[in-house]
C-alpha positions as CSV (number, residue, x, y, z in Angstrom):
1,M,10.2,82.6,12.7
2,T,9.1,81.1,9.3
3,V,5.5,81.1,8.8
4,H,4.1,78.1,6.5
5,H,0.7,78.1,5.5
6,S,-2.1,75.7,5.5
7,S,-3.0,74.1,2.6
8,E,-6.5,75.5,2.9
9,A,-5.5,78.9,2.8
10,L,-3.3,78.1,-0.1
11,L,-6.1,76.5,-1.9
12,D,-8.4,79.6,-1.1
13,S,-6.1,82.3,-2.0
14,R,-4.7,80.8,-5.1
15,K,-4.7,83.1,-8.2
16,K,-7.0,82.5,-11.2
17,T,-4.4,81.6,-13.9
18,R,-1.1,80.6,-13.4
19,T,1.8,78.9,-15.1
20,G,2.4,75.4,-14.7
21,G,5.7,76.5,-12.6
22,E,3.5,78.2,-10.3
23,V,0.6,75.6,-10.2
24,L,3.8,72.9,-9.5
25,V,5.2,75.0,-6.9
26,D,1.8,75.6,-5.1
27,A,1.4,71.9,-5.0
28,L,4.2,71.3,-3.6
29,R,3.2,73.9,-0.4
30,I,0.0,72.5,0.0
31,N,1.7,68.6,0.5
32,G,3.7,70.1,3.6
33,V,7.1,71.3,1.5
34,D,9.3,73.1,3.5
35,R,12.7,72.3,1.9
36,I,13.8,71.5,-1.8
37,F,17.6,70.4,-2.3
38,C,18.7,71.2,-6.4
39,V,21.0,72.3,-8.5
40,P,19.5,75.1,-10.7
41,G,18.9,73.7,-14.4
42,E,17.7,76.2,-17.4
43,S,15.1,73.3,-17.9
44,Y,13.1,74.3,-15.3
45,L,13.6,78.1,-14.8
46,A,10.0,78.6,-14.3
47,V,10.0,76.5,-11.5
48,L,12.8,78.7,-9.9
49,D,11.1,81.7,-10.6
50,A,7.9,80.4,-8.7
51,L,9.7,79.6,-6.0
52,H,11.0,83.2,-5.5
53,D,6.9,84.3,-4.8
54,A,7.0,81.5,-2.3
55,G,9.4,83.3,-0.3
56,D,10.5,82.1,3.0
57,D,7.8,79.3,3.1
58,V,10.3,76.9,1.0
59,D,13.6,76.8,1.7
60,L,15.9,76.2,-1.6
61,V,19.2,74.7,-0.8
62,V,21.4,74.9,-3.9
63,C,24.4,72.1,-4.2
64,R,27.0,71.7,-5.9
65,Q,26.6,68.6,-7.7
66,E,23.3,66.6,-8.8
67,G,24.3,63.3,-6.7
68,G,24.8,65.5,-3.4
69,A,21.8,66.9,-4.0
70,S,19.8,63.5,-4.3
71,Y,21.6,62.3,-1.3
72,M,20.7,65.3,0.6
73,A,16.7,64.7,-0.3
74,E,17.4,61.0,0.6
75,A,18.9,62.0,4.1
76,Y,16.2,64.5,4.5
77,G,13.3,61.9,3.7
78,K,14.8,59.5,5.8
79,L,14.8,62.3,9.1
80,M,11.6,63.4,8.7
81,G,9.7,60.1,7.6
82,K,8.1,62.8,4.7
83,P,9.4,62.9,0.7
84,G,12.6,64.9,0.6
85,I,12.5,67.4,-2.3
86,C,15.2,67.2,-5.2
87,F,15.2,69.2,-8.6
88,V,17.6,68.7,-11.3
89,T,18.2,69.5,-14.9
90,R,17.9,67.0,-17.9
91,G,20.4,64.4,-19.4
92,P,23.7,65.0,-17.4
93,G,21.7,66.4,-14.0
94,A,19.4,63.7,-13.9
95,T,21.9,60.4,-14.1
96,N,24.2,62.5,-11.5
97,A,20.7,62.3,-9.6
98,S,20.1,59.2,-10.3
99,V,22.5,57.5,-7.2
100,G,20.0,59.5,-5.1
101,V,17.3,57.7,-6.4
102,H,18.8,54.0,-6.1
103,T,19.7,54.8,-2.4
104,A,16.2,55.8,-1.7
105,F,14.9,52.5,-3.5
106,Q,16.6,49.9,-1.4
107,D,16.6,52.1,1.8
108,S,12.7,52.4,1.7
109,T,13.0,56.3,1.9
110,P,10.0,58.8,0.7
111,M,11.8,60.9,-1.8
112,I,10.6,62.1,-4.9
113,L,12.9,63.4,-8.0
114,F,11.6,66.4,-10.4
115,I,13.6,66.1,-13.7
116,G,13.7,69.4,-15.9
117,Q,13.0,67.8,-19.6
118,V,13.0,68.7,-23.2
119,A,10.3,70.8,-24.8
120,R,7.6,68.7,-26.1
121,E,7.9,69.4,-29.5
122,Q,11.3,68.5,-29.5
123,S,11.0,65.1,-27.8
124,D,12.0,62.0,-29.9
125,R,14.4,63.9,-31.7
126,E,17.8,63.1,-29.0
127,A,17.2,67.1,-28.5
128,F,19.7,68.5,-26.5
129,Q,19.8,66.2,-23.3
130,E,16.9,64.0,-24.1
131,I,16.6,61.1,-22.1
132,D,13.0,59.2,-21.5
133,Y,13.0,58.7,-18.1
134,R,10.4,56.3,-17.8
135,R,13.0,54.0,-19.4
136,M,15.9,55.1,-17.5
137,F,14.6,55.1,-13.9
138,G,12.0,51.9,-14.6
139,Q,13.8,49.5,-12.4
140,L,15.3,52.6,-9.9
141,A,11.7,54.3,-8.4
142,K,8.4,53.1,-7.6
143,W,6.6,54.9,-10.1
144,V,8.4,57.2,-13.0
145,V,5.7,60.1,-14.7
146,Q,6.2,63.1,-17.2
147,I,3.5,65.8,-17.0
148,D,2.6,66.9,-20.4
149,D,-0.4,68.9,-19.5
150,A,0.2,71.5,-16.8
151,T,-3.6,71.3,-16.2
152,R,-2.9,67.9,-14.4
153,I,-0.1,69.1,-12.4
154,P,-2.2,68.8,-9.2
155,E,-3.4,65.5,-10.1
156,L,-0.1,63.6,-10.5
157,V,1.7,65.6,-7.8
158,G,-0.7,64.3,-5.5
159,Q,-0.3,61.1,-7.0
160,A,3.8,61.2,-6.4
161,F,3.5,62.2,-2.6
162,H,0.9,59.0,-2.1
163,R,2.9,56.6,-3.9
164,A,6.2,57.9,-1.7
165,V,4.9,57.1,1.6
166,N,2.4,54.9,1.2
167,G,2.9,50.9,1.2
168,R,6.9,50.6,1.3
169,P,7.9,54.2,1.1
170,G,10.5,54.6,-1.9
171,P,11.4,57.0,-4.5
172,V,9.0,58.7,-7.5
173,V,10.5,60.7,-10.8
174,V,8.7,63.5,-12.0
175,A,9.3,64.8,-15.5
176,L,8.6,68.3,-16.5
177,P,8.7,69.5,-20.1
178,E,10.3,73.0,-20.3
179,D,7.9,74.4,-22.1
180,M,4.7,72.7,-20.2
181,L,6.1,74.8,-17.1
182,T,5.3,78.2,-18.9
183,D,1.8,77.3,-19.8
184,A,-0.7,79.3,-18.5
185,V,-3.4,77.2,-17.2
186,D,-6.6,77.7,-15.0
187,V,-6.8,74.7,-12.8
188,A,-8.0,73.8,-9.2
189,D,-5.7,72.6,-6.4
190,A,-5.8,68.8,-4.9
191,R,-5.7,68.7,-1.4
192,A,-2.8,67.2,0.6
193,Y,-2.0,63.8,0.4
194,T,-3.2,61.3,3.1
195,R,-1.2,58.6,4.6
196,V,-2.5,55.1,4.1
197,E,-1.3,52.1,6.4
198,A,-2.0,48.6,6.2
199,S,-3.1,47.1,9.5
200,P,-2.6,43.5,11.1
201,A,-5.7,41.6,11.3
202,D,-6.6,40.4,14.9
203,A,-6.0,36.3,14.1
204,Q,-2.4,37.4,12.8
205,M,-1.6,39.1,16.1
206,E,-3.2,36.0,17.9
207,Q,-0.6,33.8,15.6
208,V,2.4,35.6,16.6
209,R,1.6,35.2,20.7
210,A,1.0,31.8,19.8
211,L,4.4,31.2,18.0
212,L,6.2,33.4,20.2
213,S,4.7,31.8,23.7
214,G,5.8,28.6,22.6
215,A,9.0,29.2,21.4
216,E,12.5,28.8,23.5
217,R,14.8,30.6,21.2
218,P,13.1,33.8,19.7
219,L,14.5,36.5,18.2
220,M,13.4,40.1,16.7
221,I,14.8,41.2,13.8
222,L,13.8,45.3,13.1
223,G,14.7,47.3,9.8
224,G,13.4,49.2,6.9
225,G,11.2,52.2,6.5
226,G,8.1,53.9,7.5
227,W,9.0,54.0,11.3
228,D,8.7,56.9,13.6
229,A,9.0,57.5,17.2
230,A,5.9,56.4,18.5
231,A,6.2,52.9,16.5
232,V,10.0,52.7,17.9
233,D,8.8,53.6,22.0
234,D,6.0,50.6,21.1
235,I,8.3,47.9,19.9
236,R,10.7,48.8,22.6
237,R,8.2,47.8,25.0
238,F,6.8,44.9,23.6
239,A,10.3,43.2,23.4
240,A,10.8,44.3,27.0
241,L,7.6,42.9,28.0
242,S,7.8,39.7,26.5
243,D,11.6,39.5,26.9
244,L,12.6,39.2,23.3
245,P,16.0,39.8,22.3
246,V,16.2,42.6,19.3
247,A,18.6,42.7,16.5
248,T,18.7,45.3,13.7
249,S,19.4,44.7,10.0
250,F,22.1,46.1,8.0
251,R,22.3,50.2,9.0
252,C,18.8,50.3,10.7
253,Q,20.7,50.5,14.1
254,D,18.9,53.6,15.5
255,L,15.5,51.8,15.5
256,F,16.2,50.5,19.1
257,D,18.2,51.7,21.9
258,N,21.9,49.8,21.6
259,T,22.0,50.3,25.5
260,H,19.0,48.2,26.3
261,P,19.2,45.0,27.8
262,N,17.3,43.8,25.3
263,Y,19.5,44.5,22.3
264,A,21.5,41.6,20.7
265,G,23.6,43.8,17.9
266,D,23.4,44.6,13.9
267,L,23.5,42.2,11.3
268,G,25.8,43.4,8.5
269,P,29.6,42.7,7.3
270,A,30.8,43.5,10.7
271,A,28.1,41.3,12.4
272,A,29.3,39.4,15.7
273,P,30.0,35.7,14.9
274,L,27.8,34.7,17.7
275,L,24.8,37.0,16.9
276,M,24.8,35.5,13.4
277,Q,24.9,31.7,15.0
278,R,21.8,33.1,17.5
279,I,20.0,34.0,14.0
280,R,20.4,30.0,12.8
281,D,19.9,29.0,16.4
282,A,16.4,30.6,16.5
283,D,13.4,28.8,16.6
284,V,11.1,31.5,15.9
285,L,12.6,34.7,13.8
286,L,10.1,37.9,14.4
287,V,11.2,40.3,11.4
288,V,9.6,43.8,11.3
289,G,10.4,45.8,8.6
290,A,13.5,44.4,7.4
291,R,13.9,42.3,4.2
292,L,16.2,40.4,4.8
293,G,18.4,41.3,2.3
294,E,22.0,39.5,1.2
295,M,23.9,42.1,3.7
296,T,21.4,41.2,6.6
297,T,21.5,37.4,5.8
298,A,25.6,37.3,5.1
299,G,24.5,36.6,1.6
300,Y,21.1,34.6,2.4
301,T,22.7,32.0,4.6
302,L,21.5,33.1,7.9
303,V,18.0,32.4,7.0
304,D,17.3,29.8,4.3
305,V,15.9,30.1,1.1
306,P,12.9,29.7,0.2
307,V,11.2,28.2,3.7
308,P,13.6,29.3,6.6
309,R,14.4,26.4,9.4
310,Q,13.3,28.7,11.9
311,R,9.4,29.7,12.0
312,L,9.3,33.2,10.3
313,I,6.9,35.8,10.8
314,H,7.9,38.2,8.4
315,V,6.2,41.9,8.5
316,H,6.3,44.4,5.7
317,P,4.7,47.0,4.6
318,G,5.0,46.1,0.7
319,I,3.0,43.5,0.0
320,D,5.1,42.2,-2.8
321,E,8.1,41.5,-0.7
322,L,5.8,39.1,1.4
323,G,7.0,35.5,-0.1
324,R,9.2,37.1,-2.8
325,V,12.3,35.7,-1.3
326,Y,11.0,33.8,1.9
327,Q,7.8,32.2,2.8
328,A,6.9,33.3,5.8
329,D,4.9,31.1,8.7
330,V,2.9,34.2,9.3
331,P,3.4,37.0,6.6
332,I,1.8,40.4,7.5
333,N,1.1,43.2,5.5
334,S,1.5,46.2,8.0
335,G,2.6,49.4,8.6
336,M,5.4,49.8,11.2
337,K,3.0,52.2,13.4
338,A,-0.2,49.8,13.1
339,F,2.1,46.6,14.0
340,A,4.0,48.0,16.5
341,A,1.0,49.4,18.4
342,K,-0.8,46.1,17.9
343,A,2.4,44.3,19.0
344,C,2.6,46.7,22.4
345,A,-1.2,46.2,23.2
346,L,-0.9,42.3,23.1
347,G,0.7,42.9,26.6
348,R,3.4,40.2,28.2
349,I,3.8,37.1,26.0
350,E,4.7,34.3,28.6
351,R,6.8,31.6,27.5
352,A,9.5,29.4,29.9
353,A,12.0,31.2,31.6
354,S,15.1,31.3,29.7
355,V,18.8,33.3,29.6
356,W,18.4,33.7,26.0
357,T,17.6,37.2,26.0
358,E,20.5,38.1,28.5
359,G,22.9,35.8,26.9
360,A,22.1,37.7,23.5
361,H,23.1,40.9,25.2
362,A,26.2,39.8,27.0
363,D,27.3,38.2,23.6
364,Y,26.6,42.4,22.1
365,F,28.3,43.5,24.5
366,A,31.8,41.4,24.5
367,H,31.5,42.2,21.0
368,L,31.2,45.6,21.6
369,S,34.2,46.4,24.2
370,N,36.6,44.4,21.5
371,R,37.0,41.7,24.4
372,G,40.0,39.2,23.4
373,Q,41.1,41.4,20.6
374,G,44.3,43.1,20.7
375,P,44.9,46.9,19.0
376,S,45.1,47.3,15.5
377,P,48.3,48.3,13.6
378,G,49.5,52.2,13.9
379,A,49.5,54.5,16.3
380,V,45.4,55.5,15.8
381,Q,43.2,53.2,17.8
382,M,39.8,53.6,16.0
383,A,38.0,51.2,18.7
384,E,39.2,53.8,21.4
385,I,38.4,56.7,19.7
386,M,34.6,55.2,18.9
387,Q,34.7,54.3,22.5
388,W,35.3,58.2,23.4
389,L,32.8,59.3,21.3
390,R,30.3,56.8,22.9
391,G,30.2,59.0,26.0
392,R,31.2,62.6,24.3
393,L,28.0,62.7,22.0
394,P,24.8,63.6,22.8
395,A,22.2,60.6,22.8
396,D,20.2,62.4,20.2
397,A,23.7,63.2,17.9
398,I,23.3,62.5,14.2
399,L,26.1,59.9,12.4
400,T,25.8,59.7,8.9
401,N,28.5,57.6,6.7
402,G,28.7,56.2,3.2
403,A,30.6,53.0,2.2
404,G,33.7,51.7,2.9
405,N,35.8,49.5,5.6
406,Y,36.2,52.4,7.9
407,S,32.3,52.0,8.8
408,A,32.8,48.5,10.5
409,W,34.2,50.8,13.2
410,L,31.5,53.1,13.4
411,H,28.7,50.3,13.1
412,R,30.2,47.8,15.5
413,F,31.8,50.4,18.6
414,Y,29.2,53.3,18.4
415,Q,25.7,52.8,20.5
416,Y,22.6,54.2,18.9
417,R,20.3,55.6,21.2
418,S,17.9,57.3,19.7
419,F,15.3,57.1,16.5
420,R,17.1,58.7,13.5
421,S,20.5,59.4,14.9
422,Q,21.8,57.1,12.1
423,L,22.0,58.1,8.0
424,A,23.3,55.6,6.4
425,P,22.9,53.7,3.0
426,T,21.7,50.4,3.0
427,N,22.9,49.8,-0.6
428,G,26.2,50.7,0.2
429,S,26.7,53.8,-1.8
430,M,30.0,55.8,-1.4
431,G,29.8,59.3,-0.8
432,Y,26.5,59.4,0.9
433,G,28.0,60.5,4.7
434,V,28.9,64.5,3.5
435,P,25.8,65.5,1.8
436,A,23.4,63.3,4.4
437,A,25.4,65.2,7.2
438,I,24.6,68.7,5.2
439,A,21.2,67.9,5.2
440,A,21.1,67.0,8.8
441,K,22.0,69.8,10.3
442,L,20.1,72.1,7.9
443,T,17.1,70.0,9.1
444,A,18.0,69.7,12.6
445,P,20.2,72.6,13.8
446,Q,19.9,71.9,17.6
447,R,21.3,68.8,16.9
448,M,24.9,67.6,17.1
449,V,26.2,66.3,13.7
450,V,29.1,63.9,12.5
451,C,30.1,62.4,9.2
452,F,32.6,59.4,8.7
453,A,33.9,58.9,5.5
454,G,37.1,57.4,4.2
455,D,39.6,59.0,2.1
456,G,37.9,57.4,-1.4
457,C,34.1,57.9,0.0
458,F,34.9,61.6,0.9
459,L,35.7,62.6,-2.5
460,M,33.0,61.7,-4.1
461,N,30.9,64.3,-2.8
462,G,33.7,66.2,-1.0
463,Q,32.6,69.5,-3.0
464,E,29.6,69.8,-0.9
465,L,31.6,71.2,2.1
466,A,30.9,74.3,-0.2
467,T,27.6,73.8,0.4
468,A,27.8,73.2,3.9
469,V,29.6,76.2,4.5
470,H,27.2,78.4,2.4
471,Y,24.4,77.3,4.2
472,R,26.4,77.6,8.0
473,A,25.8,73.7,7.9
474,N,28.0,73.2,11.2
475,A,28.3,69.4,10.6
476,I,32.0,68.0,12.1
477,F,33.4,65.6,9.3
478,I,35.7,63.3,9.9
479,V,37.8,61.7,7.0
480,M,39.4,58.4,7.8
481,N,42.5,58.3,5.3
482,N,44.4,55.0,4.7
483,G,45.1,55.8,1.2
484,M,43.5,53.2,-0.4
485,Y,39.7,51.7,-1.5
486,G,40.1,49.6,1.4
487,T,36.8,47.8,1.0
488,I,38.0,46.6,-2.3
489,R,41.5,45.9,-1.3
490,M,40.4,43.6,1.2
491,H,38.1,42.0,-0.9
492,Q,41.2,41.8,-3.3
493,E,43.9,40.4,-0.9
494,R,40.8,37.5,-0.3
495,S,40.9,36.4,-3.9
496,Y,43.9,37.5,-5.3
497,P,46.5,37.9,-2.7
498,G,49.2,40.1,-3.3
499,R,48.2,41.2,-6.7
500,V,47.3,44.8,-6.2
501,S,45.7,46.6,-8.8
502,G,43.2,49.6,-9.1
503,T,42.9,50.3,-5.4
504,A,45.7,52.7,-4.4
505,L,45.0,56.7,-4.1
506,T,46.9,59.8,-3.8
507,N,45.3,62.0,-1.5
508,P,45.4,65.5,-0.7
509,D,46.0,67.3,2.5
510,F,42.3,66.8,3.8
511,A,42.4,69.5,6.8
512,V,44.4,72.0,4.4
513,L,41.4,71.3,1.7
514,A,38.9,71.9,4.2
515,S,40.3,75.2,5.2
516,A,40.1,76.6,1.9
517,Y,36.8,75.9,1.7
518,G,36.6,77.7,4.7
519,L,36.1,74.8,7.4
520,H,37.8,74.7,10.5
521,G,40.5,72.0,9.9
522,E,42.1,69.1,11.7
523,C,44.5,66.4,11.4
524,V,45.1,63.4,13.8
525,D,48.1,61.2,13.6
526,T,47.8,59.8,17.0
527,T,44.4,58.0,19.0
528,A,45.6,60.6,22.1
529,D,45.4,63.7,19.3
530,F,41.9,62.9,18.2
531,A,39.7,64.2,21.8
532,P,41.1,67.6,21.6
533,A,41.1,67.9,18.4
534,F,37.2,67.3,18.1
535,E,36.6,69.6,21.0
536,R,38.3,72.2,19.2
537,A,36.0,71.3,16.0
538,A,33.0,71.4,18.0
539,A,34.3,74.7,19.4
540,S,35.1,76.3,16.4
541,G,31.5,77.7,15.4
542,R,31.6,76.5,11.7
543,P,31.9,73.4,9.7
544,S,34.9,71.6,10.8
545,L,37.1,68.4,8.9
546,I,39.2,66.0,11.4
547,E,41.7,64.1,9.1
548,I,42.5,60.7,10.8
549,R,45.6,59.0,9.4
550,V,45.2,55.4,9.5
551,D,47.5,52.6,9.5
552,P,46.9,51.2,5.9
553,E,47.4,47.9,7.7
554,A,44.3,48.3,10.0
555,L,42.0,47.8,7.4
556,T,39.3,45.7,9.6
557,P,38.6,45.7,13.2
558,R,39.5,42.0,12.9
559,M,42.1,41.4,11.1
560,S,45.4,43.5,9.6
561,L,45.8,43.7,5.6
562,T,48.5,41.2,5.9
563,E,46.8,38.6,8.0
564,I,44.2,38.8,5.4
565,S,46.5,38.6,2.7
566,E,48.2,35.5,4.5
567,Q,45.3,33.6,5.4
568,A,44.1,33.7,1.7
569,L,47.9,32.5,0.5
570,A,47.5,29.9,2.8
571,Q,44.3,28.4,1.4
572,L,45.2,28.8,-1.9
573,A,48.2,26.5,-1.0
574,R,45.9,23.6,0.3
């Protein structure tokens, strides 16, 4: 068993004089860091050397590309609710890692990216791989800092942790000049960061009570970052007590048990038309944590900008978000835990009897069961496969995915039943699923982890299969192969029907590729092939990959490729 030293013990046992790299690693340990994702680089060798002395206190996960490493750190931060830590080298390492920073920013995930930097005496000369990271990451991160003085490491690293977790959680970037890390200094350590959470005023909670008690068609939308299991439990009890239908924002489906009778579905590209109409028809919207971004609001059409038709209660941990797009009737700056606890403490909010919530759940169930729709084109029915997985996977299984039309089947037909069982990028970033699954399996080895990826999505970070094998991260990777960039082809057919350009793909045999990496590999050509292939993968005792060969016509759960093209041609002919 790994033994983690307390921050007090580290403070007491610190050596008198240390290198900047040692001071930094001690600061990480004091702040509770137990895992780091990295691609090694000569610009931070002093940190790697200090990690050698940290022993089993810090698990160093070495990845195959910085984009994969930063995705893993983001997924860790999302899963654990504390900063995911990533180390990369300067220049190309930092640019590769930027995709994870953007994901963490839009997903409100705590994360710290440490970047090795050129030596201080070489700065501003366009030295080898030199970049000004304050300028590069200025709009991608919550804060960017370069530590030029090793004696300031405890102060600035402590501030990095504080900024990453407090307010609206997000990514922080810290640049580390190579020569600063080898400086020998005598400096005291700082204490571990402290979480600070805003809480709603009692008067605001009475406004919430008043608006909801007078509502005939209320609806709650959950999303964003800063949640924990207790907050999720509190908000569920609040919804049940007050008979509120609950929807979740784009790729935040695990914030509310999808089998609960108050669940109304998720908002995003695969949202049910009836749910979207309920958002429009609602008289009060209680939005907790979600920003109400483009994907959640169907391009800002469900909620009018800037003054919504619905009475809006907007709860968000970031003060800058309140009033930025929507002028709420009751804007509340609060952390999720504090608001959920106070909402639960309100008790039952009495309203006139209504079948509104029951109807919302019935609409969701009809959408889930694919009622009224026929089979998809081809020999593989993804709706049936997802239905089988709903019954097969444990309630705490973690499902990951990147971006692409393939994810519509996952979002529509799977039911998330426990908190932090969904790891998916709300910024729509391709290539996320594979590294996220590896991070999840390393972080929660007792839980089943299943990754979904399209053929285009998979090959953006498929090389991290080598990382999965190296660290025995026995996730199951499902690759849906239709031979194209499906989402772009869909938009192409809608806007330029019949004029295919730049979206066709030539793919390897993914099962054979997986075997070459050392995984268990399977290939599925029919619906009936999937269940036995999955069971063999689960029993293999190693990472596994299942390639599902999907008919290109089965582009979305609702419409085939040909139907999309024909509809666009008919509109052009009018």
